[in-house]
N, CA, C and O of each residue as an XYZ file, in Angstrom:
720
protein
N       0.866     -1.158      0.018
C      -0.013      0.003      0.035
C       0.865      1.231     -0.028
O       1.896      1.260      0.644
N       0.525      2.219     -0.777
C       1.266      3.416     -0.872
C       0.865      4.271      0.342
O      -0.310      4.576      0.541
N       1.901      4.660      1.171
C       1.621      5.424      2.389
C       1.867      6.888      2.174
O       1.239      7.708      2.843
N       2.753      7.262      1.272
C       3.137      8.657      1.190
C       3.581      8.962     -0.297
O       4.304      8.195     -0.933
N       3.114     10.081     -0.764
C       3.525     10.547     -2.073
C       4.210     11.872     -1.923
O       3.780     12.706     -1.127
N       5.295     12.090     -2.690
C       5.969     13.375     -2.598
C       6.151     13.894     -4.026
O       6.262     13.100     -4.961
N       6.181     15.168     -4.195
C       6.508     15.750     -5.515
C       7.924     16.306     -5.445
O       8.284     17.004     -4.497
N       8.684     16.002     -6.415
C      10.097     16.370     -6.430
C      10.421     16.960     -7.770
O      10.107     16.350     -8.791
N      11.046     18.138     -7.817
C      11.433     18.700     -9.117
C      12.704     17.987     -9.555
O      13.632     17.814     -8.765
N      12.742     17.575    -10.817
C      13.950     17.009    -11.384
C      14.759     18.131    -12.012
O      14.446     18.621    -13.098
N      15.820     18.529    -11.291
C      16.633     19.665    -11.705
C      17.098     19.456    -13.180
O      17.623     18.398    -13.525
N      16.907     20.422    -13.982
C      17.312     20.351    -15.368
C      16.306     19.846    -16.322
O      16.374     20.179    -17.505
N      15.359     19.049    -15.879
C      14.327     18.584    -16.797
C      13.123     19.487    -16.748
O      12.384     19.558    -17.731
N      12.886     20.185    -15.648
C      11.746     21.004    -15.555
C      10.488     20.187    -15.374
O       9.383     20.708    -15.529
N      10.640     18.868    -15.036
C       9.520     17.968    -14.838
C       9.288     17.938    -13.317
O      10.191     18.135    -12.503
N       8.048     17.685    -13.007
C       7.770     17.294    -11.608
C       7.567     15.818    -11.649
O       6.747     15.315    -12.417
N       8.304     15.115    -10.831
C       8.200     13.642    -10.789
C       7.455     13.280     -9.509
O       7.919     13.573     -8.407
N       6.339     12.663     -9.656
C       5.600     12.240     -8.480
C       6.089     10.886     -8.092
O       5.929      9.904     -8.817
N       6.721     10.851     -6.873
C       7.261      9.560     -6.407
C       6.281      9.078     -5.343
O       5.974      9.807     -4.399
N       5.809      7.895     -5.492
C       4.966      7.305     -4.494
C       5.739      6.234     -3.788
O       6.305      5.351     -4.432
N       5.778      6.291     -2.477
C       6.511      5.317     -1.681
C       5.620      4.351     -0.964
O       4.542      4.722     -0.498
N       6.051      3.113     -0.867
C       5.304      2.111     -0.132
C       5.681      2.180      1.328
O       6.431      3.072      1.724
N       5.195      1.287      2.122
C       5.450      1.293      3.564
C       6.938      1.094      3.901
O       7.370      1.475      4.989
N       7.717      0.513      3.005
C       9.150      0.290      3.259
C       9.998      1.503      2.758
O      11.226      1.486      2.848
N       9.319      2.539      2.238
C      10.006      3.682      1.739
C      10.539      3.510      0.329
O      11.312      4.344     -0.142
N      10.143      2.449     -0.351
C      10.574      2.181     -1.706
C       9.668      2.911     -2.663
O       8.459      2.987     -2.448
N      10.255      3.459     -3.735
C       9.508      4.107     -4.744
C       8.826      3.026     -5.569
O       9.469      2.095     -6.056
N       7.498      3.167     -5.717
C       6.743      2.152     -6.511
C       6.172      2.671     -7.793
O       5.787      1.884     -8.658
N       6.104      3.990     -7.947
C       5.601      4.482     -9.239
C       6.073      5.927     -9.435
O       6.469      6.591     -8.477
N       6.028      6.398    -10.661
C       6.484      7.774    -10.920
C       5.717      8.242    -12.151
O       5.291      7.441    -12.983
N       5.548      9.586    -12.248
C       4.830     10.136    -13.402
C       5.463     11.462    -13.753
O       5.618     12.324    -12.887
N       5.839     11.642    -15.028
C       6.335     12.943    -15.507
C       5.112     13.840    -15.824
O       4.174     13.383    -16.477
N       5.116     15.084    -15.376
C       3.916     15.898    -15.499
C       4.133     17.256    -16.132
O       3.157     17.991    -16.280
N       5.311     17.637    -16.509
C       5.514     18.917    -17.209
C       6.446     18.755    -18.378
O       7.126     17.736    -18.495
N       6.489     19.729    -19.233
C       7.381     19.708    -20.453
C       8.842     19.949    -20.038
O       9.112     20.584    -19.019
N       9.754     19.443    -20.826
C      11.151     19.666    -20.624
C      11.465     21.137    -20.779
O      11.024     21.768    -21.739
N      12.241     21.707    -19.823
C      12.512     23.096    -19.880
C      13.958     23.456    -19.655
O      14.390     24.496    -20.152
N      14.739     22.665    -18.936
C      16.144     22.999    -18.651
C      17.054     22.034    -19.284
O      16.591     21.076    -19.904
N      18.368     22.231    -19.164
C      19.315     21.394    -19.861
C      20.373     20.716    -18.975
O      21.418     20.301    -19.475
N      20.123     20.608    -17.735
C      21.126     19.941    -16.831
C      20.318     18.898    -16.003
O      19.211     19.183    -15.546
N      20.877     17.735    -15.830
C      20.157     16.676    -15.118
C      21.121     15.851    -14.354
O      22.043     15.285    -14.941
N      20.956     15.753    -13.074
C      21.798     14.901    -12.224
C      20.918     13.836    -11.617
O      19.814     14.119    -11.153
N      21.401     12.630    -11.621
C      20.735     11.479    -11.029
C      21.530     10.990     -9.880
O      22.744     11.186     -9.840
N      20.862     10.329     -8.894
C      21.652      9.651     -7.843
C      22.413      8.507     -8.448
O      22.159      8.113     -9.586
N      23.366      7.959     -7.677
C      24.150      6.791     -8.152
C      23.240      5.615     -8.376
O      22.150      5.563     -7.806
N      23.652      4.669     -9.190
C      22.796      3.497     -9.458
C      22.550      2.703     -8.168
O      21.464      2.146     -8.012
N      23.507      2.630     -7.246
C      23.300      1.906     -6.006
C      22.248      2.670     -5.143
O      21.403      2.053     -4.494
N      22.322      4.014     -5.154
C      21.292      4.783     -4.436
C      19.925      4.514     -5.011
O      18.958      4.302     -4.278
N      19.848      4.525     -6.355
C      18.557      4.257     -7.013
C      18.058      2.884     -6.617
O      16.890      2.705     -6.271
N      18.969      1.908     -6.672
C      18.617      0.530     -6.352
C      18.048      0.449     -4.916
O      17.096     -0.292     -4.668
N      18.621      1.196     -3.999
C      18.120      1.257     -2.600
C      16.753      1.923     -2.501
O      15.974      1.605     -1.603
N      16.451      2.849     -3.420
C      15.200      3.614     -3.337
C      13.980      2.948     -3.994
O      12.835      3.223     -3.639
N      14.247      2.110     -4.910
C      13.096      1.612     -5.738
C      12.680      0.193     -5.416
O      13.464     -0.586     -4.875
N      11.498     -0.125     -5.734
C      10.917     -1.475     -5.635
C      11.210     -2.161     -6.982
O      10.744     -1.732     -8.038
N      11.989     -3.226     -6.901
C      12.283     -4.044     -8.087
C      11.377     -5.234     -8.143
O      11.475     -6.108     -7.283
N      10.485     -5.314     -9.129
C       9.660     -6.475     -9.218
C      10.418     -7.778     -9.423
O      11.453     -7.765    -10.089
N       9.963     -8.882     -8.894
C      10.552    -10.170     -9.042
C      10.091    -10.841    -10.293
O       9.462    -11.899    -10.253
N      10.423    -10.186    -11.485
C      10.016    -10.749    -12.730
C      10.994    -10.166    -13.786
O      12.016     -9.564    -13.454
N      10.632    -10.373    -15.063
C      11.501     -9.911    -16.159
C      11.598     -8.393    -16.163
O      12.650     -7.854    -16.504
N      10.545     -7.694    -15.798
C      10.619     -6.232    -15.716
C      11.662     -5.818    -14.672
O      12.377     -4.836    -14.872
N      11.752     -6.537    -13.593
C      12.782     -6.184    -12.588
C      14.196     -6.410    -13.084
O      15.091     -5.611    -12.804
N      14.411     -7.527    -13.842
C      15.739     -7.698    -14.473
C      16.062     -6.632    -15.441
O      17.207     -6.185    -15.511
N      15.064     -6.190    -16.221
C      15.233     -5.108    -17.164
C      15.593     -3.836    -16.486
O      16.452     -3.089    -16.956
N      14.930     -3.570    -15.357
C      15.201     -2.364    -14.641
C      16.681     -2.335    -14.102
O      17.332     -1.291    -14.089
N      17.148     -3.477    -13.681
C      18.567     -3.566    -13.237
C      19.484     -3.374    -14.406
O      20.510     -2.706    -14.283
N      19.128     -3.969    -15.592
C      19.924     -3.818    -16.774
C      19.969     -2.336    -17.251
O      20.999     -1.863    -17.730
N      18.852     -1.635    -17.111
C      18.776     -0.239    -17.450
C      19.704      0.630    -16.547
O      20.379      1.549    -17.011
N      19.697      0.291    -15.250
C      20.564      1.020    -14.306
C      22.022      0.772    -14.628
O      22.882      1.578    -14.273
N      22.302     -0.304    -15.279
C      23.720     -0.658    -15.609
C      24.255      0.080    -16.845
O      25.428     -0.058    -17.192
N      23.404      0.852    -17.496
C      23.810      1.647    -18.670
C      24.263      2.993    -18.134
O      23.443      3.728    -17.583
N      25.526      3.343    -18.271
C      26.001      4.635    -17.736
C      25.418      5.829    -18.468
O      25.063      5.753    -19.644
N      25.331      6.905    -17.759
C      24.929      8.162    -18.346
C      25.894      8.480    -19.508
O      27.104      8.277    -19.414
N      25.273      9.012    -20.660
C      26.035      9.301    -21.828
C      26.288      8.115    -22.741
O      27.037      8.217    -23.713
N      25.670      7.007    -22.429
C      25.744      5.805    -23.270
C      24.353      5.268    -23.575
O      23.404      5.538    -22.840
N      24.235      4.524    -24.634
C      22.998      3.926    -24.991
C      23.254      2.448    -25.338
O      24.398      2.031    -25.518
N      22.182      1.680    -25.426
C      22.227      0.313    -25.948
C      21.077      0.153    -26.908
O      20.230      1.037    -27.032
N      21.046     -0.974    -27.585
C      19.947     -1.202    -28.505
C      18.934     -2.177    -27.879
O      19.225     -2.893    -26.921
N      17.709     -2.165    -28.485
C      16.709     -3.135    -28.046
C      17.282     -4.550    -28.242
O      17.094     -5.421    -27.393
N      17.966     -4.768    -29.343
C      18.565     -6.111    -29.669
C      19.595     -6.504    -28.625
O      19.552     -7.617    -28.100
N      20.501     -5.624    -28.326
C      21.504     -5.943    -27.286
C      20.903     -6.229    -25.920
O      21.313     -7.137    -25.196
N      19.891     -5.389    -25.600
C      19.217     -5.627    -24.305
C      18.519     -6.946    -24.315
O      18.541     -7.640    -23.298
N      17.879     -7.355    -25.431
C      17.261     -8.616    -25.547
C      18.245     -9.773    -25.409
O      17.967    -10.766    -24.737
N      19.409     -9.625    -26.061
C      20.468    -10.625    -25.890
C      20.920    -10.739    -24.441
O      21.090    -11.855    -23.950
N      21.109     -9.690    -23.777
C      21.538     -9.710    -22.377
C      20.524    -10.466    -21.491
O      20.908    -11.236    -20.611
N      19.221    -10.231    -21.744
C      18.226    -10.808    -20.902
C      17.625    -12.124    -21.459
O      16.814    -12.775    -20.801
N      18.042    -12.491    -22.675
C      17.553    -13.728    -23.265
C      16.082    -13.600    -23.739
O      15.318    -14.564    -23.677
N      15.717    -12.434    -24.196
C      14.338    -12.234    -24.660
C      14.405    -11.491    -26.064
O      15.468    -11.043    -26.495
N      13.270    -11.398    -26.709
C      13.289    -10.758    -28.022
C      13.350     -9.242    -27.840
O      12.933     -8.715    -26.809
N      13.866     -8.558    -28.839
C      13.894     -7.060    -28.818
C      12.481     -6.462    -28.664
O      12.303     -5.454    -27.980
N      11.500     -7.081    -29.294
C      10.132     -6.572    -29.183
C       9.621     -6.703    -27.737
O       8.897     -5.825    -27.268
N       9.976     -7.757    -27.038
C       9.556     -7.870    -25.655
C      10.271     -6.830    -24.795
O       9.700     -6.306    -23.839
N      11.556     -6.529    -25.151
C      12.278     -5.425    -24.464
C      11.445     -4.187    -24.599
O      11.171     -3.534    -23.592
N      11.018     -3.819    -25.815
C      10.233     -2.618    -26.038
C       8.922     -2.595    -25.247
O       8.541     -1.573    -24.675
N       8.244     -3.744    -25.230
C       7.045     -3.845    -24.414
C       7.316     -3.634    -22.911
O       6.583     -2.913    -22.234
N       8.367     -4.269    -22.414
C       8.698     -4.081    -21.011
C       9.122     -2.635    -20.675
O       8.784     -2.090    -19.625
N       9.872     -2.050    -21.610
C      10.270     -0.664    -21.399
C       9.052      0.248    -21.236
O       9.087      1.204    -20.461
N       7.985     -0.050    -21.962
C       6.779      0.776    -21.859
C       6.132      0.613    -20.488
O       5.293      1.431    -20.111
N       6.499     -0.420    -19.732
C       5.920     -0.682    -18.443
C       6.839     -0.174    -17.275
O       6.520     -0.372    -16.103
N       7.966      0.474    -17.620
C       8.871      0.990    -16.630
C       8.085      1.949    -15.717
O       7.603      2.983    -16.179
N       7.958      1.617    -14.454
C       7.136      2.447    -13.539
C       7.875      3.797    -13.150
O       7.244      4.713    -12.622
N       9.152      3.889    -13.411
C       9.907      5.049    -12.985
C      10.808      5.594    -14.069
O      12.031      5.578    -13.932
N      10.200      6.089    -15.172
C      11.044      6.583    -16.283
C      11.936      7.715    -15.769
O      11.590      8.363    -14.781
N      13.004      7.951    -16.379
C      14.079      8.886    -16.080
C      14.954      8.363    -14.969
O      16.163      8.238    -15.161
N      14.383      8.044    -13.786
C      15.161      7.502    -12.699
C      15.746      6.123    -13.112
O      16.930      5.855    -12.906
N      14.928      5.302    -13.670
C      15.363      4.069    -14.289
C      15.397      4.336    -15.769
O      14.352      4.326    -16.419
N      16.597      4.580    -16.334
C      16.719      5.256    -17.642
C      16.367      4.436    -18.894
O      17.250      4.022    -19.644
N      15.084      4.214    -19.102
C      14.689      3.510    -20.276
C      14.938      4.295    -21.584
O      14.940      3.741    -22.684
N      15.146      5.603    -21.404
C      15.450      6.421    -22.614
C      16.800      6.064    -23.226
O      17.091      6.475    -24.350
N      17.623      5.312    -22.517
C      18.950      4.926    -23.071
C      18.895      3.698    -23.987
O      19.941      3.212    -24.416
N      17.708      3.192    -24.292
C      17.603      2.068    -25.194
C      17.041      2.607    -26.511
O      15.959      3.192    -26.541
N      17.809      2.398    -27.623
C      17.457      2.909    -28.937
C      17.546      1.753    -29.982
O      17.836      0.605    -29.644
N      17.295      2.096    -31.195
C      17.403      1.092    -32.262
C      18.898      0.863    -32.613
O      19.740      1.745    -32.445
N      19.175     -0.334    -33.095
C      20.539     -0.705    -33.458
C      21.194      0.188    -34.490
O      22.414      0.351    -34.504
N      20.357      0.777    -35.372
C      20.944      1.669    -36.407
C      21.146      3.089    -35.913
O      21.533      3.939    -36.715
N      20.911      3.400    -34.657
C      21.104      4.723    -34.106
C      19.877      5.555    -34.070
O      19.879      6.615    -33.445
N      18.796      5.120    -34.728
C      17.521      5.792    -34.640
C      17.016      5.764    -33.220
O      17.289      4.818    -32.482
N      16.281      6.790    -32.823
C      15.899      6.891    -31.364
C      14.854      5.861    -30.949
O      14.822      5.459    -29.786
N      13.993      5.422    -31.881
C      12.900      4.491    -31.470
C      11.835      5.213    -30.676
O      11.791      6.444    -30.666
N      10.983      4.470    -30.015
C       9.851      5.042    -29.315
C      10.172      5.375    -27.867
O      11.244      5.045    -27.357
N       9.217      6.037    -27.212
C       9.361      6.350    -25.805
C       7.917      6.545    -25.315
O       7.124      7.268    -25.919
N       7.608      5.868    -24.194
C       6.258      5.971    -23.686
C       6.297      6.680    -22.295
O       6.879      6.221    -21.313
N       5.640      7.793    -22.331
C       5.371      8.507    -21.066
C       3.857      8.567    -20.936
O       3.163      9.026    -21.843
N       3.377      8.121    -19.853
C       1.920      8.116    -19.668
C       1.456      9.449    -19.148
O       1.075      9.585    -17.986
N       1.492     10.424    -20.014
C       1.054     11.782    -19.601
C       0.476     12.458    -20.906
O       1.204     12.744    -21.857
N      -0.821     12.681    -20.887
C      -1.414     13.287    -22.054
C      -0.951     14.716    -22.349
O      -1.104     15.205    -23.469
N      -0.378     15.390    -21.326
C       0.102     16.756    -21.551
C       1.348     16.806    -22.407
O       1.684     17.851    -22.964
N       2.041     15.670    -22.516
C       3.283     15.633    -23.332
C       2.857     15.088    -24.734
O       2.493     13.922    -24.887
N       2.919     15.944    -25.685
C       2.470     15.601    -27.009
C       3.362     14.653    -27.801
O       2.869     13.739    -28.463
N       4.657     14.866    -27.734
C       5.590     14.004    -28.485
C       6.643     13.498    -27.531
O       7.643     14.164    -27.265
N       6.395     12.282    -27.009
C       7.316     11.660    -26.040
C       8.702     11.398    -26.628
O       9.689     11.406    -25.893
N       8.793     11.166    -27.945
C      10.133     10.938    -28.521
C      11.009     12.184    -28.401
O      12.226     12.065    -28.260
N      10.417     13.364    -28.454
C      11.160     14.541    -28.215
C      11.721     14.622    -26.798
O      12.814     15.149    -26.590
N      10.993     14.113    -25.850
C      11.467     14.067    -24.442
C      12.658     13.093    -24.407
O      13.682     13.399    -23.796
N      12.535     11.965    -25.034
C      13.630     10.945    -25.048
C      14.897     11.588    -25.641
O      15.975     11.473    -25.057
N      14.776     12.255    -26.784
C      15.859     12.897    -27.402
C      16.496     13.925    -26.469
O      17.719     13.960    -26.331
N      15.678     14.761    -25.828
C      16.151     15.773    -24.912
C      16.901     15.181    -23.746
O      17.945     15.699    -23.350
N      16.376     14.082    -23.181
C      17.058     13.399    -22.117
C      18.450     12.910    -22.517
O      19.419     13.072    -21.775
N      18.528     12.310    -23.707
C      19.808     11.833    -24.192
C      20.769     13.038    -24.437
O      21.944     12.976    -24.074
N      20.279     14.077    -25.025
C      21.138     15.220    -25.259
C      21.639     15.813    -23.958
O      22.793     16.234    -23.885
N      20.810     15.858    -22.934
C      21.238     16.331    -21.615
C      22.288     15.453    -20.967
O      22.989     15.886    -20.052
N      22.399     14.215    -21.440
C      23.402     13.311    -20.890
C      24.679     13.316    -21.796
O      25.595     12.514    -21.613
N      24.690     14.228    -22.747
C      25.867     14.437    -23.553
C      25.927     13.655    -24.873
O      26.964     13.628    -25.536
N      24.791     13.011    -25.256
C      24.720     12.260    -26.479
C      24.319     13.241    -27.603
O      23.400     14.046    -27.453
N      25.037     13.140    -28.719
C      24.732     13.987    -29.871
C      24.050     13.183    -30.944
O      24.165     11.958    -30.967
N      23.334     13.852    -31.842
C      22.715     13.200    -32.944
C      23.295     13.768    -34.236
O      23.463     14.980    -34.374
N      23.593     12.894    -35.162
C      24.113     13.237    -36.462
C      23.087     12.704    -37.461
O      22.856     11.497    -37.527
N      22.471     13.601    -38.239
C      21.448     13.202    -39.177
C      20.351     12.439    -38.500
O      19.836     11.474    -39.065
N      19.961     12.848    -37.269
C      18.883     12.228    -36.568
C      19.216     10.894    -35.877
O      18.342     10.241    -35.306
N      20.531     10.498    -35.944
C      20.872      9.215    -35.346
C      21.990      9.391    -34.327
O      22.792     10.324    -34.380
N      21.996      8.434    -33.390
C      23.075      8.423    -32.392
C      24.281      7.666    -32.969
O      24.146      6.509    -33.366
N      25.450      8.304    -33.018
C      26.611      7.622    -33.554
C      27.010      6.416    -32.681
O      26.702      6.372    -31.490
N      27.705      5.435    -33.301
C      28.055      4.181    -32.653
C      28.946      4.434    -31.440
O      28.922      3.641    -30.498
N      29.748      5.536    -31.431
C      30.615      5.725    -30.267
C      29.892      5.887    -28.944
O      30.507      5.726    -27.889
N      28.596      6.203    -28.969
C      27.774      6.393    -27.813
C      27.187      5.069    -27.297
O      26.635      5.027    -26.197
N      27.302      4.007    -28.072
C      26.749      2.678    -27.657
C      27.726      2.074    -26.656
O      28.939      2.068    -26.869
N      27.164      1.565    -25.553
C      28.025      0.849    -24.574
C      28.436     -0.479    -25.210
O      27.660     -1.109    -25.928
N      29.673     -0.887    -24.929
C      30.149     -2.183    -25.371
C      29.343     -3.239    -24.670
O      29.122     -3.168    -23.461
N      28.889     -4.252    -25.454
C      28.034     -5.269    -24.876
C      28.653     -5.957    -23.673
O      27.990     -6.166    -22.657
N      29.941     -6.313    -23.794
C      30.560     -7.062    -22.702
C      30.665     -6.153    -21.422
O      30.555     -6.641    -20.297
N      30.867     -4.898    -21.622
C      30.913     -3.968    -20.482
C      29.551     -3.844    -19.857
O      29.437     -3.826    -18.631
N      28.500     -3.757    -20.672
C      27.134     -3.669    -20.115
C      26.814     -4.948    -19.366
O      26.262     -4.908    -18.267
N      27.167     -6.109    -19.972
C      26.892     -7.379    -19.299
C      27.629     -7.443    -17.930
O      27.050     -7.866    -16.929
N      28.878     -7.027    -17.910
C      29.672     -7.042    -16.671
C      28.990     -6.130    -15.627
O      28.825     -6.538    -14.477
N      28.612     -4.960    -15.997
C      27.992     -3.984    -15.060
C      26.609     -4.531    -14.603
O      26.240     -4.392    -13.436
N      25.868     -5.142    -15.523
C      24.611     -5.735    -15.164
C      24.702     -6.756    -14.048
O      23.948     -6.725    -13.075
N      25.708     -7.715    -14.234
C      25.876     -8.720    -13.235
C      26.384     -8.192    -11.930
O      25.976     -8.671    -10.873
N      27.271     -7.210    -11.966
C      27.732     -6.538    -10.715
C      26.544     -5.918     -9.961
O      26.395     -6.094     -8.752
N      25.711     -5.193    -10.706
C      24.556     -4.533    -10.060
C      23.534     -5.555     -9.590
O      22.936     -5.395     -8.526
N      23.327     -6.632    -10.398
C      22.443     -7.675     -9.948
C      22.893     -8.318     -8.617
O      22.070     -8.599     -7.746
N      24.216     -8.543     -8.479
C      24.788     -9.093     -7.276
C      24.589     -8.149     -6.074
O      24.290     -8.597     -4.968
N      24.758     -6.857     -6.307
C      24.530     -5.858     -5.317
C      23.071     -5.939     -4.816
O      22.805     -5.904     -3.615
N      22.139     -6.048     -5.780
C      20.752     -6.168     -5.488
C      20.436     -7.424     -4.676
O      19.712     -7.367     -3.682
N      21.001     -8.579     -5.121
C      20.741     -9.850     -4.377
C      21.318     -9.759     -2.942
O      20.688    -10.231     -1.996
N      22.459     -9.180     -2.788
C      23.044     -9.054     -1.409
C      22.202     -8.085     -0.588
O      22.085     -8.295      0.620
N      21.616     -7.056     -1.150
C      20.745     -6.148     -0.384
C      19.525     -6.929      0.073
O      19.096     -6.764      1.214
N      18.950     -7.774     -0.775
C      17.802     -8.560     -0.428
C      18.117     -9.593      0.670
O      17.271     -9.875      1.519
N      19.316    -10.144      0.649
C      19.746    -11.120      1.682
C      19.858    -10.423      3.055
O      19.438    -10.965      4.077
N      20.421     -9.241      3.048
C      20.618     -8.496      4.339
C      19.314     -8.006      4.904
O      19.196     -7.818      6.115
N      18.310     -7.791      4.037
C      17.019     -7.314      4.496
C      16.120     -8.399      5.017
O      15.155     -8.115      5.727
N      16.416     -9.652      4.676
C      15.576    -10.752      5.168
C      16.076    -11.416      6.386
O      15.447    -12.351      6.882
C-alpha cells in the first residue's frame, strides 16, 4: 500500500516527478507531468537508486537492473538488451513501456541498433511528443545526434554492459539477503 507521495522537481528537466513510496520507503511508481525546460540533469548513483526503488521479481525487474547498468552518456539497442536478458527485442520494447519510474530508471537509453531513437512511452497526455522528451534526455546526458541518429561511439560495449549488469544484480541480491 502506498503510504506517502511526494513531489520532487527534477533539476534540469523542468519535470515534476511524483514519487509514491510504499510502507518500506521504496519508490513504487512515478509520473512525469511537465514539459522539458532545462538542460542539466543529475541522477543519484545507481546503487542509491537501487536502494530507493521497488524491483519487481520478474523480467521487468531484471530489465530495470539492466537499465541502471547503462551509464549516463551511453545507449544500448533493443537487440543488445534482448540478448543480455535472453528475450526478443520486441519484448524489451514492451517491458520498457511498463517501466514504472522513467528517467530515474533510464529506459530512454535504449534505442534502435541503427542509431535511430525508437519510441518512448510517457503516460502523460500533456506531453504531445514523447520521442522529443527521449531525445532531450539523451542530449542532456551528452549524447549528440548526427542526421537524426546516435553515432556508434555512444553505444556501450556489450561485454561492459553485461559485466555491469551482473555486478549490479549481485549488489541487489546481497541487499535482499541482508534485509531478510
